[in-house]
N, C-alpha and C positions, 0 to 999 in steps of 0.2 A: 502429404496426407492431406485429404479435406475433413474437415469439421464440420458437423452438422447441428448447428445452431436453430434449425427451424422451430421447433416446440418452444423455444425461449419467449418470444413475445407473447405468444397465445397465454402460457403461464404466470408471466409477468400481468399480463390481462385479467387474468382470473382472481388472482391475490388482491390486485387491487380493489376488486369487486366484492371481494369476500369479507364478511362481519369480522371483528377483530385484526385485520391488516396492521391497522394505523400501530398497534400495540406491539407489532414486531420491532426489535431494539433497531433505529436506525431510520424507521419508516417514515417521522417526522421531516427527516432529511431529504431524502430522494422520491419521495410520494408514491411511490410505487410507476414512475414515470422513466423511460429511455427518451435520450437523445436520438435524432435522429441517425441511421448509420453515414459513414461516411462513403463517398464515391471510391474508386477504384483511383482515379486523379487526385482525389484531395489526400489519399493515404499517401501515393509516390509524392506528392509535394513534403508530407511530414517526414518522412524517410530520407527523402532527399537532404531537407533542413539540419534534421539529426545527426544523419550520417550513419545508418544503422537500420536494417531491414527488423522488424517487429519481431519477437517469436510468432510462431504461425497460429497459436490458438487465439491470442489474443488478436491477432491481425485479422483473422477469421471473424471474430467478435465484432470488431471493428464494421467489417462489410457488411454483416449479415444482421446484426441486433442493434447496434447503436454505441454512439461516440462516446457514451456516459449515461450515468442516471443511476436507474433501481441496482443494486449490488451490496454487496458485503459493508459492515459498516455502516454511515452515513452515507452510501450509495459513491459507485466508482465515479471518479474526476473526469471532468468532461473537456474533449476537447476544442477549443475554439482559436479563433484568431483574432490576434492582438497586436496593433501596429502594423500587421502585415505580417505577423510569423505567428506559427502554428504554437500552442503551447498545451498546456493541461491545468485546466481551473479547479478549485475548490480549497478546501483549510487541510493546507499541508502540502498541495500540490506545487507548490513553489520549492519545495526541496529536491525538486527533479531537476538536476543540472542538466540542461538542454546541450549544452557543449561538452559535456563529457560523459552522454550516452552511448557513444561507440566506444569507449574506453573500457577495457575489462574491468568488470568488478573483481576485486583480487582474491576474493575468500570462496572458499567450498565449504566449513566447515563454522559452525556460530563462533561468533567470536563477540566480547565486550571490551570496547575501549576502556571503561571505566577500570577494567583491572590492573592497567597502569597505575593508577592513582594511588595515593596512600592514603591513611584515615583522614577524615575530616578533621580539624582541629576542636580542643575540648576545652569548654570555656573554664572547667576546674585547672587548666594547666596554666593558665594566664594570670597576671597579678592585676588584670583592670579590665574593665569592658572594653575600654577602647583597644587595647593591645588584642584582644580577642577580636575586636572586631574588625582591626586590621588583618588579620590571620585570615580568618573567614574570608574577608573580602579576594584576598589574595588565593586561596584555595579555590575559591568557585570559578576565578578567573582563568586558573591554570584546568581547571575540570572542563570546562567549557571549550578551551583550546585544543585539550585532548580528544574528548567525547564527541564533538562536532567538526572533526577535522573532516572537510572538503572531501579527503581521499577515501574515506570511509564508504561513499556514496556514489562513487563514480558508477557508472553500467547500471542505475537502479532507476526503477521508471515508479515512482509513489502513486500508488491506484486509487486509496481508500483511507478514510479517518476513521479509527475505532472510537475515539474518545479520549479524553486525557492524555492525547498528544501522542498515542498509541497509532502506528499506520502501517500498512501493508505493502509490499512493493513486489514488482516484479524484475526478477534479472535481465538486462536485453544484451550484455555483452559478457564475455567470459565465460570460464569452464561451467559455471551455475546456469547458465543461460538456459532461460526458460520456465525458472523453478520461482516459486511463489516464497518470500522472506517475510518476516516481521521485524519492524524497526522500532524497538523497544528502550530505547537509550533515553526516553523522557524520564524514568526511572531507574536508570542505571542497569539494563537488564541487557543492552547490547542487541546484536542482530542475530536471527536465527532462521535457519529456513522451517517452513511450515511441512507438516507431515500428515498423513492420514492415521487411521488406526493401527496400521500395521506397521508406522514408520516409514512408509515409504515416501519420499519428498511429492510436495503438490506442485502441478502446473497450473496455470491459469483455468484451463478447462472443470480439473476437477474441484478447485478452490471455490470456480464461481458456482459451480453445479451443487457443491457440497451445501453452499449458503442456499442456493435456491430450495433444494430438498428440506432443510430444516427450516426454512420459513415458511413452506407450505405444512410440514409436520407439525409445526408450533400454533396454527391456525386450526389445525384439526385434533391439537392436543394427544399427538401420535409423535412422542420423541425417539428420531431414528437413531438405530444402533450408529457407534462411528465407522464412517467410511475410509 
């Protein structure tokens, strides 16, 4: 299937010139700028490096629109070369583990690693501040070991940062391949698939276009119905 992204550069350019565009959330980060698209040869290098063919909607975007820039949150993480290797760059882009992108993401439903944890210690249950602090430190060490286990994010490509360490990702391997998910582990809400107004799961194209539609509507003070 061919994905037509031909309208997007023009729409982004119009947004960049629109009054009030700077007030759209995240615009101060991406400034309505798109990085240059990838060549087919560059995309081939990237896919050979990570050992997986990227989902077709995102793949087509990289070739037709850009390798990063204007997009949801503070913008799409940008592909670039670092020390001879391709990687995604941005606040949280390093959460993508390039060596495990080809391994199947093991989940198909929302899950929260923090559900495995007991309640945090309560200071009232301790005889001294010192013993409470020791218990609290131990709790958070265990918390981080469980919540941020690397196996939770294999097969996930981190694409953008929404602020407060909330990020959205594209599943590139496994049964949920092609779906957009939210990583809300920073506030212990775990991972969940992104859905439209009818509850259907979003792929990259609908996710990106939903942001674009809403940005245009915000500037013209016309908030659209959920898609």
